[in-house]
N, C-alpha and C positions, 0 to 999 in steps of 0.2 A: 503385566501384559507386554507384548513386543509390537511396536508399530511397524517394525521392519518385517517380521515373519508372520504376524497375526496370532502368535501363540498366546493363549489365555483370553482372547477376546470373546470367544463363544462362552467360556465359563463365566466371564464377567457379566455378559448379557443375561445369561440364565439366572445368575445370582440376583441381578437387579429385578428381573421379572418375578422371581419367587418372593423377594422382599416386598415388592409392590402389591402382590396378591395377598400376602400375610397381613400387611398393614392396611389393606383395603384402600390403597391410594387411588383416588378417582378425580376426574376433572369434568367441569361443566362443558358439554358439547354444544348446547343450544345458546343462542344469544350472540352479541357482538364479541369479536375476538380481542384478546389482549396477550401480551407476551414481552419478550426482550429481543434486542439486537445482538446477534452472535458475532457478526463481523461486517465490515463494509469496505468498499474499494471504488475505484473509478475504472470504467471500461469504455473503450472507443465505441461510439455510436449509441451507447446506452446511458452515458453520464454516470452519476453516482448510483451505485447499487448497494443493497443491503441484504444480508441473510437474516431473516426473522425467525424466531422460534415461537410458535403459537403455544400458549400455556393454558388458555381457557377460551371457550367459545369456538366459532368457526369463521375463519377468514375467507372471504369470497371475492371473486373478480367483481369490480364495481364498488367495493367498500371504500370509504374515506378513512385513511389511516393517519393518525397524528403520532409522529415519532420525533422526540426532542422538541425543537422549535420550528418544525416544518410539517406541512400536510401534503398528502399524495393520494390521488384516486388510483386504486389498484387496477391497472389495465391488463396485467398478466401475472400469473404465479408460476414459478418454475421450481420443480422439486429437486432432490439431491441427485437424481439421474438425468437432469437436464430436460425433463419432459414438462410440457405445459399442462397444468391442472386447473380445475374450476374452483376448488375449495381446499382449504387445509384445516384439519382438525387438531386438537391438542396433541402435543409432542411432535408435530410435523415442522421441519425446517423448510422454509421457502425463500426464494430470491425475488425481490421486487426491484424494479429499475426506474430511472427517470427522476431520482431525487435531486434536489438542488445541491446539497453537499453530503458527503458520506457521514452518517450519524456515528456517534461513538459507540463502541462495543459496550454492552451492559445497559444501554439506555432502554427505557420501557416504551412500548408502543400500544396504542389503543385504537379501536374503531369507534368513530363518532357518528351520530345520526345525521348531522347536517354540515355542509361546507362552511356555513356562516359561523357556527359554533367552533369548528376546527380553526378557522382563521383568527377568531378572537383569542382563543387559548394560545395559538401559535405566536401571535403578536405580543401577548403578555410574556410568554416564555422567552421570546427573542430579546425583549427589553431587559428582562432579568439577567439573561446571559451576557448582554452588552455591558450592564452595570458591573457584573462580577469581573468581566474581562478588564474593564477600565480600572477597577479597584486593585486587581492583581498587578497591572502594569505600573500603577502609582506606587504600590508597595515595593515592587521589584526595583524601580528607579531609586527610591529612597534607600533601600537595602544596598543597592550597588554603590550609592554615594558613600555610605559608611565603609563598605568593603574596600573602596579605592584608598581610603585613608588607613586601612588596616593592612600594612605591608606584609605581615606574617601570614595572611590568608590568601590562598590561591583562588582567584575568581575566573571562572570559565564560562563564556557565553556560547550557546549551541543553537543552531537552527536545524531541525530534523525533518526530513521528508521520507515517507515509506510507501510501499505498495498497497498495504492494507492497514486498517485500524488495529487489527489484532497484533500485527508486527510492531506497529508504532507504540502501542501500550506496553508491550513486552520490553521494548528498547528503553522507553522512558522510565519504566519501573526499575529496570536493572541499573540505569544511569543514576537514579536517585539514591541507590545504595552506596554510591561513592561519596555522598555528602558526609562531611565531618567538621570538627572544629577548625581544621586547617584548610578545608576545601569547601568552596561554594560553587555549585553549578546552576547557572541561570539558563533555562530553555526559553529563548526569546520567541520561538514560533515552532509549532509542530503540526503537520497535516499530512493528508494522503494525496499522492499524485506526483507527477514529475516536477523537477526543480525549474522554476520560471524566473523571469526578469524581476518580479516583485520580491522574490525570496533573496536574490543577490543584493538588491538595493537595501533590504532590511538588514541583511548580514553586514553590509558595509557600514550602515549607521550604528549598529550595535557592536561592531568589531567581533562578530561571531564566527565560529567554525561552521561551515556548511557541510552537513552529513546527509548522504542519501543511502537508503537501504532498498535494494532491488528496484531502483529508479534511475533515470538519467536526466541530464539537464538539456533543455531545448537550445536551439542555436543562439538566440538573443541572450540567454542567460550565460552561455559559455563566453560569448564575446565580451559582455560586461565584466565577467569574472576575470578574464585575461587582462582587460584594460585596467582594472582596479587592483590587480594582483591578489585576488581572493581565491584561495584554494578550495576546490570542491572535493571532498573525500567521499568515495563511493564504495559500498560494501555489499556483499551478497550473503555473508555469514555473520550472525549476531556477535559471536565471541570475538571475531576479528575487530568489529566496531568497538566493542567494550575494551579490548586490549589497547586500541588506539587512544581512547580517552584516558585509560589508566596510565599510558605512557606520557600523555600530556601532563597529568597530575604529578607524576613522579619526576617529570623533567628529564626523562631518559628515553627520548624518542630514538628509535633505531634508524639507520640510514633509510632514506625515503625510497620506496619502490614505486616507480612511475610506470603507468601503462602507456605504451606507444601504440596509438591507433594507426594502423597501416592504411586502412581504407574503409569506405562506407559504400554499400550498394543498396539500391531500392528494388524490392521485389515488384515485378510488373505482371507476372503470370506464373501459373503452376503447371508443370507437365509431368507425365508419368513415364519412367524409364524401366524396362524389364530388368535391367541390371542393378540400378541404384535406387529404384522406388521413386519418390516424389523429387522433382527437380524444380528449383526456383529460378525461373527466367528473370534475370535482373539486369539493371543498368548501374554501372559503377559511377557514382556521383562525386566521389572524392578519393584521392590517393590511388592505391592499387590493391587488388585482391590476390592473395597468394594461396596456392593449394597447401593443405595440411596445417594451416594456421588455426589457432583457437578463435572462436567467434561468439558473438552474442546476437540473438534475435530480439529486436526491440519493437514493441508496438505501443504507440502513444506514450513514449518516453519511459515505459516500464519494461524491464527485462523479463521475457517470457521463456527463454531457453538459453542455456550455455552449452557449447559443444565444440566440435571442430569440423573443418571442411575436408571431406574425403574425395570430392570430385569437382573438377573445374574444367569447363569446356567452352570453346569458342565455336559456335555452330556444331559440327560433328567431331571436331578435333580436340584432343586433350591439350590443356594449356597449363603452364607452370605459374603464370601470373597474367592478370588482365588490368590494363590501365584505365584511368578516369575517362569517362565519355564513351566507353565501349560496352557492348552487351555481352552477357555470358550466362551460362547455366551453372547453378550452384547445387551440389549434392551435399547435404548436411547429415553427418552420421547420427543414427538413432532419432 
């Protein structure tokens, strides 16, 4: 199949449907729902969200869902077309929001009959998770102690933040392939969301590289990183991230490519132009904005679009650049 052109997708779906019919594959529709987490992320205004795949039973609005070590009463269900629905039957993917933390992809979820039962199971799982985490940290610190004395082995500490759990798991899985007799990679922390102050402090303590995939650092994190001379490496393509780690291992880092941030603007309102389409009425809050420069649109420290500026205006006049503290209209290509 081709994800780019869609070639072969219809044939694949038809083959799956035929196979299911021949094998008489069926699911229970009645009763409480159960299934797995496909992916999760954080969204502004919604907190942690998760895409769940119902495998048996029917998931309904109002159900109490236990996923990992947290519970959530389902207040809304959103389908793959971004429509609100009242229930989801087997094989239906749905989005639920308002979780405390993004659950890991592949975790199972179940619907429980009472909130009391859910909280008891949740507390027990949380304690087990904490004990596992502490034992891993103790093992890691002992392991690191022996590696320090093993001068022939390369020891690399990494702190990884990504936009979704799916991306995070793919990155961690690929990085683990670099492990060998000569190389030890210790991931001191991995999670979903923007890079914050706690991440930088942890990286400083562990002498770790800070790596972000499709995320950005907040203001306080940048300030601490600059003061402590901690480099934050940001990527939007996985193979570039893996190449960076490979270069560290081989000790053959190429000349550093640094991004020069010319300016930052905050969108205050959206207008429609007959010629350029949607225009972002913005205030330049740092540096200066220049026409035809590449840019990133960032929401909640996560990159949601990369492109370039094809229109820049001050009131009704075209401008080549707009300085800090001034208002302008930004037209972003595509």
